[in-house]
C-alpha positions in Angstrom: 43.0 -45.9 -6.2 39.7 -45.6 -8.1 37.9 -48.9 -7.8 35.0 -50.1 -10.0 32.7 -52.2 -7.8 32.1 -55.5 -9.6 29.8 -58.3 -8.7 32.7 -60.3 -7.3 33.5 -57.4 -5.0 29.9 -57.4 -3.7 30.0 -61.2 -3.2 33.2 -60.9 -1.2 32.8 -57.7 0.7 29.0 -57.0 0.6 27.9 -60.4 1.9 30.5 -62.5 3.6 32.6 -60.0 5.4 30.0 -57.5 6.5 30.7 -57.9 10.2 34.3 -56.9 9.9 33.9 -53.9 7.6 33.1 -50.3 8.4 31.0 -48.2 6.1 32.6 -47.6 2.7 33.7 -44.2 1.4 31.7 -44.3 -1.7 31.5 -42.1 -4.8 28.5 -42.7 -7.0 28.7 -41.4 -10.6 26.5 -41.5 -13.6 22.8 -42.4 -13.9 20.1 -40.3 -12.2 18.7 -40.1 -8.6 15.2 -39.5 -7.3 14.7 -36.1 -5.6 11.8 -36.4 -3.1 11.3 -32.6 -3.0 10.7 -32.1 -6.7 9.5 -35.6 -7.5 11.9 -35.6 -10.4 14.9 -37.7 -11.6 18.0 -35.6 -11.4 21.0 -36.3 -13.7 23.7 -37.3 -11.2 26.9 -35.3 -11.3 28.3 -37.2 -8.3 27.1 -38.4 -4.9 29.6 -38.8 -2.0 29.1 -41.1 0.9 31.4 -41.0 4.0 31.0 -42.8 7.3 27.6 -44.1 6.2 26.1 -40.7 5.3 25.5 -38.6 2.2 28.0 -35.7 2.4 27.7 -34.4 -1.1 24.8 -34.7 -3.5 25.0 -33.8 -7.2 28.6 -32.5 -6.8 31.6 -34.0 -8.6 34.8 -34.7 -6.8 38.1 -33.3 -8.1 39.8 -36.6 -7.0 38.2 -39.9 -6.1 41.3 -41.1 -4.3 40.3 -43.2 -1.3 36.8 -43.9 -2.6 35.1 -46.9 -3.9 33.5 -46.0 -7.2 30.0 -47.1 -8.1 29.4 -46.0 -11.7 25.8 -46.1 -13.0 24.8 -46.4 -16.6 22.5 -43.9 -18.3 19.5 -46.2 -17.7 20.2 -46.8 -14.0 18.5 -44.9 -11.2 19.3 -44.4 -7.6 16.2 -44.3 -5.3 16.0 -43.7 -1.5 15.6 -46.9 0.5 12.0 -48.1 0.8 10.1 -47.9 4.1 7.6 -50.8 4.7 5.6 -49.7 7.7 3.6 -52.9 7.9 6.4 -55.3 7.3 5.4 -58.6 8.8 8.3 -61.0 9.3 5.7 -63.6 10.2 5.3 -66.8 8.2 2.7 -69.5 8.9 3.9 -73.1 8.5 1.3 -75.8 8.7 -0.8 -73.6 11.0 2.1 -72.5 13.2 3.0 -68.8 13.1 6.4 -67.5 13.9 8.6 -64.4 13.0 11.2 -65.5 10.5 14.4 -63.6 10.9 16.9 -65.9 9.1 16.0 -65.0 5.5 13.4 -62.3 5.7 15.7 -59.4 6.7 18.0 -60.2 3.8 15.1 -60.6 1.3 13.7 -57.2 2.4 17.1 -55.6 1.9 17.7 -57.2 -1.5 14.5 -55.6 -2.7 15.6 -52.1 -1.7 13.5 -52.2 1.5 16.1 -50.8 3.8 13.7 -49.9 6.6 11.0 -52.1 8.1 8.5 -51.5 10.9 7.1 -54.9 11.7 3.7 -53.6 12.7 3.1 -55.7 15.7 5.3 -58.7 16.6 4.1 -62.1 17.8 7.6 -63.0 19.0 9.0 -59.6 20.1 12.1 -61.1 21.8 13.0 -62.9 18.6 12.6 -59.6 16.6 14.6 -57.7 19.2 17.5 -60.2 19.0 17.5 -59.9 15.2 17.5 -56.1 15.3 20.4 -56.0 17.7 22.4 -58.4 15.5 21.8 -56.3 12.4 22.6 -53.1 14.3 25.9 -54.5 15.5 26.8 -55.8 12.0 26.6 -59.4 13.0 23.8 -60.1 10.6 22.8 -58.7 7.2 19.4 -57.2 6.8 17.1 -54.3 6.5 16.8 -51.9 9.4 14.2 -53.2 11.9 12.4 -50.3 13.5 11.0 -52.4 16.2 7.4 -52.2 17.4 7.5 -54.6 20.3 4.4 -56.8 21.0 1.0 -56.0 19.7 -1.1 -54.1 22.2 -4.4 -56.0 22.1 -5.8 -59.4 21.4 -3.7 -59.8 18.3 -0.8 -60.6 20.6 -0.9 -64.4 21.5 0.0 -63.7 25.1 -2.3 -60.7 25.6 -4.0 -60.7 29.0 -7.6 -59.6 28.8 -7.3 -58.3 32.3 -4.6 -55.8 31.3 -4.8 -52.5 33.2 -3.7 -49.0 32.4 -0.7 -49.5 34.7 0.2 -52.7 32.7 0.2 -50.6 29.5 2.4 -48.0 31.1 4.9 -50.7 32.3 5.0 -52.4 28.9 5.5 -49.2 27.0 8.3 -48.2 29.4 10.0 -51.5 29.0 10.0 -51.6 25.2 10.9 -47.9 24.9 14.0 -48.6 27.0 14.8 -51.5 24.6 14.8 -49.1 21.7 11.6 -49.6 19.8 10.5 -47.0 17.2 6.8 -47.0 17.9 3.9 -49.2 18.9 0.9 -50.9 17.3 -2.5 -51.6 18.7 -4.9 -54.3 17.4 -7.8 -55.6 19.3 -7.6 -53.0 22.0 -10.2 -51.2 24.1 -10.7 -47.4 24.0 -9.4 -46.9 27.6 -6.2 -48.9 27.0 -5.6 -47.3 23.6 -5.8 -43.8 25.1 -3.3 -45.0 27.8 -1.0 -46.4 25.1 -1.0 -43.2 23.1 -0.3 -41.0 26.1 2.5 -43.2 27.4 4.1 -43.6 24.0 4.1 -39.9 23.4 5.8 -39.4 26.8 8.7 -41.3 25.2 8.5 -39.4 22.0 7.2 -42.5 20.1 4.4 -42.8 17.6 1.4 -45.2 17.7 -0.4 -46.9 14.9 -3.4 -49.1 15.0 -5.5 -51.7 13.2 -8.8 -50.6 14.7 -12.6 -51.3 14.4 -15.9 -49.6 14.2 -16.6 -49.1 17.9 -18.6 -52.4 17.9 -18.1 -54.5 21.0 -15.7 -52.1 22.7 -13.4 -51.7 19.7 -12.1 -48.2 18.7 -13.3 -46.4 15.6 -10.4 -44.5 13.8 -12.4 -41.3 14.2 -12.1 -41.6 18.0 -8.5 -42.8 17.9 -7.6 -39.6 16.0 -9.3 -37.6 18.8 -7.1 -39.5 21.3 -3.9 -38.4 19.4 -3.0 -41.5 17.4 -0.3 -40.9 14.8 -1.1 -43.4 12.1 -4.0 -45.7 11.2 -3.8 -48.9 9.2 -6.1 -50.4 6.5 -9.3 -48.3 6.6 -10.5 -44.8 7.3 -13.4 -45.4 9.7 -15.5 -42.5 10.7 -19.3 -42.1 10.6 -19.6 -44.2 7.5 -18.6 -47.2 9.6 -21.5 -47.7 12.2 -20.8 -49.2 15.6 -23.7 -51.7 15.2 -21.5 -54.2 13.4 -17.9 -55.1 12.7 -15.9 -52.8 10.5 -15.3 -55.6 7.9 -19.1 -56.2 7.7 -19.6 -52.6 6.6 -16.4 -52.2 4.6 -17.3 -54.8 1.9 -20.4 -52.8 1.0 -19.3 -49.3 1.9 -20.9 -46.4 0.0 -17.7 -44.7 -1.2 -19.8 -41.6 -2.1 -21.1 -41.2 1.4 -20.2 -37.6 2.6 -19.0 -39.2 5.9 -16.1 -40.7 4.0 -14.9 -37.2 3.0 -15.5 -35.9 6.4 -13.3 -38.6 7.9 -10.5 -37.9 5.4 -10.6 -34.3 6.4 -10.4 -35.4 10.1 -7.2 -37.3 9.2 -5.7 -34.3 7.4 -6.7 -31.7 10.0 -5.0 -33.8 12.7 -1.9 -34.7 10.7 -2.5 -38.4 10.9 -0.9 -40.8 8.4 -2.8 -43.5 6.6 -1.1 -46.8 6.0 -3.1 -47.9 3.0 -2.0 -51.6 2.7 -3.9 -51.7 -0.6 -2.7 -55.0 -1.8 -3.1 -56.8 1.5 -6.7 -57.7 0.9 -6.3 -58.7 -2.7 -4.0 -61.5 -1.7 -7.0 -63.2 -0.3 -9.4 -62.2 -3.1 -7.4 -64.3 -5.5 -7.6 -62.0 -8.5 -4.3 -62.0 -10.3 -3.8 -58.2 -10.7 -0.6 -57.1 -9.0 0.2 -60.6 -7.8 2.3 -61.9 -10.7 5.7 -63.5 -9.9 8.7 -62.0 -11.5 11.0 -64.1 -9.2 10.8 -67.6 -7.9 10.0 -66.6 -4.3 9.3 -70.1 -2.8 12.9 -71.2 -3.3 13.8 -69.4 -0.1 11.9 -71.9 1.9 13.6 -74.9 3.4 12.8 -78.2 1.6 10.5 -79.2 4.5 8.8 -75.8 4.6 8.3 -75.9 0.9 6.5 -79.3 1.2 4.1 -78.2 3.9 3.1 -74.8 2.4 1.7 -75.5 -1.0 -0.8 -72.8 -1.9 -2.5 -72.7 1.4 -4.0 -69.2 1.2 -7.7 -69.1 1.9 -10.0 -67.5 -0.7 -12.1 -64.9 1.0 -14.7 -63.2 -1.3 -15.2 -60.5 1.4 -11.6 -59.4 1.0 -11.9 -58.9 -2.7 -14.9 -56.6 -2.1 -12.9 -54.7 0.5 -10.0 -54.5 -2.0 -12.2 -52.9 -4.6 -13.6 -50.4 -2.0 -10.1 -49.5 -0.9 -9.0 -48.6 -4.4 -11.6 -45.8 -4.4 -11.1 -44.6 -0.9 -7.3 -44.6 -1.0 -7.4 -42.5 -4.2 -9.9 -40.1 -2.7 -7.7 -39.8 0.4 -4.7 -39.0 -1.8 -6.6 -36.4 -3.9 -7.7 -34.5 -0.8 -4.0 -34.2 0.2 -3.8 -36.9 2.9 -0.4 -38.4 3.8 -0.1 -42.1 2.8 2.6 -44.5 3.8 3.6 -47.8 2.2 2.7 -50.9 4.2 2.4 -54.4 2.8 0.8 -56.2 5.7 1.8 -59.6 4.3 2.2 -62.4 6.8 3.1 -65.1 4.3 1.9 -68.7 4.3 4.8 -69.8 2.1 4.0 -67.9 -1.1 4.4 -64.2 -1.9 7.4 -63.9 0.4 7.6 -60.6 2.3 10.1 -58.2 0.9 9.0 -58.5 -2.7 5.5 -57.2 -1.7 6.6 -53.6 -1.6 6.9 -53.5 -5.4 3.4 -55.0 -5.7 2.0 -52.3 -3.4 3.6 -49.5 -5.5 2.2 -51.0 -8.6 -1.3 -51.1 -7.1 -1.0 -47.5 -5.9 -0.1 -46.3 -9.4 -3.0 -48.4 -10.9 -5.6 -46.3 -9.0 -4.3 -43.1 -10.4 -1.6 -41.9 -8.0 1.3 -40.5 -10.1 4.5 -42.6 -10.1 6.6 -39.8 -8.4 4.1 -39.5 -5.6 4.1 -43.3 -5.1 7.9 -43.1 -4.7 7.5 -40.5 -2.1 4.9 -42.6 -0.3 7.4 -45.5 -0.3 10.3 -43.4 1.0 10.1 -40.0 2.7 6.5 -40.4 3.9 7.5 -43.5 5.8 10.4 -41.8 7.3 8.2 -38.9 8.4 5.6 -41.2 9.9 8.3 -42.9 12.0 9.8 -39.5 13.0 13.0 -40.4 11.3 13.0 -38.0 8.3 15.9 -36.1 9.8 18.2 -39.1 9.1 16.4 -41.2 6.5 14.0 -41.2 3.6 15.8 -39.2 0.9 19.1 -38.7 -0.9 20.0 -35.6 1.1 23.2 -34.3 2.6 23.7 -35.4 6.3 21.2 -38.3 6.1 22.2 -41.9 6.4 23.1 -43.4 3.0 20.2 -45.8 2.4 19.4 -46.2 -1.3 19.1 -48.8 -4.1 20.0 -48.9 -7.8 17.5 -50.1 -10.4 17.5 -50.6 -14.2 14.9 -48.5 -15.9 13.1 -45.3 -15.0 10.3 -45.9 -12.4 8.7 -42.6 -13.3 7.7 -44.0 -16.7 7.1 -47.6 -15.5 6.7 -48.2 -11.8 7.4 -52.0 -12.1 11.0 -51.0 -12.9 11.5 -50.8 -9.1 11.7 -54.6 -9.2 14.9 -54.4 -11.2 17.2 -54.0 -8.1 20.9 -54.3 -8.9 22.6 -52.9 -5.8 21.4 -51.8 -2.4 23.2 -49.3 -0.2 22.5 -49.3 3.6 24.4 -47.0 5.8 27.1 -46.6 3.1 27.7 -50.3 2.6 27.0 -51.6 -0.9 25.4 -55.0 -1.5 24.6 -56.9 -4.6 20.9 -57.8 -4.7 21.4 -61.2 -6.4 24.1 -62.2 -4.0 22.0 -61.3 -1.1 19.1 -63.4 -2.3 21.4 -66.3 -3.2 22.8 -66.3 0.3 19.4 -67.2 1.9 18.0 -69.8 -0.6 16.5 -72.7 1.3 16.8 -71.1 4.7 13.3 -69.9 5.6 11.2 -72.0 7.9 11.6 -75.2 9.9 14.0 -77.8 8.6 11.9 -80.7 9.9 8.8 -81.4 11.9 10.9 -81.2 15.1 12.2 -77.7 14.2 9.5 -75.4 15.7 9.8 -72.6 18.2 
């Protein structure tokens, strides 16, 4: 029987009975879908999902018997699921940091962010448990492509006496536990080289928040020579001298320095991805561009967490300067043909809840002159390629896992239409975005001063 999926259906089947349902056989009709190859919206003749995969794209069925029917209106658009490759689950409550896995996986999913790479975990065991529960269908949430612990001083339990053998052992351990890659932050050159070599032995990519070379940090230029796969935040290179910290140079960087172009070419020649994290610095600069609220995000905090996290973000003028520099360098990187991925890098302090931030990042990328279609590619297929998962995710393509989301309004004409999420499809299961969000209201953070971990 042909079934029109209503909001009640989503509330019943999409949220509360997820653990007992297999992937739906789904037939999506009407509307348009985004094709990552052409960068165009294609009028949808029919999309068929079976056993969690796209099996037909832009082909109508003679009979929809045995399929749930998701019928889109003319002003609705199906986009591939977003990849956030710097998706912190971390929230700081009254100075205490922890990875929040009760509400955050659901909030990511409700925003169309079907894949997340946490970009270094401060509580890797907590993240591992959350990932396994989601993978087993015991918990609702975005895919967590685990990164394991930070490699470097950003990890609270990092041992400054760590050896190459320790790096090998840690990589081997977390590779066996199914991580999708690793992240370095605050690591020495010798240990970064060991990390990259061992990760590649397991077929896993490495990304890094690096430095200038000052005080035994690693300049991205040198990390590229070591074989790193992706670099976060800034380009590095000869424009960043090793006589002071990277941040000290970045805020006054001469964006017209030929060394900037030379470093961009170094990225491109070596096939390295750049995780731009454009909006991350503006959160601390306190300008209001790209940081409006279209949703009451703080309502997901517990009442106690709400009371102890009232606008606690520190105002750092240096970060605003870096934000302005990054706008120029990211666009220059794009214009030269560099591969950019979407990463929000937003460890929240109780406002600007992670999950919503991906839409702000896309808006910011469009604002610097990157075409809307290319921003959608950055948010989808580029992330899948960077994680080495483009064979199964990242586009609405036959044989790939059915991760996508439905929005109202064409994002090629107005990128902020990506905020208008109606339904989310993950592995062929359909969820109502509003129902997902409603299910985690008041659940993020400690319930009292005794509830810490």
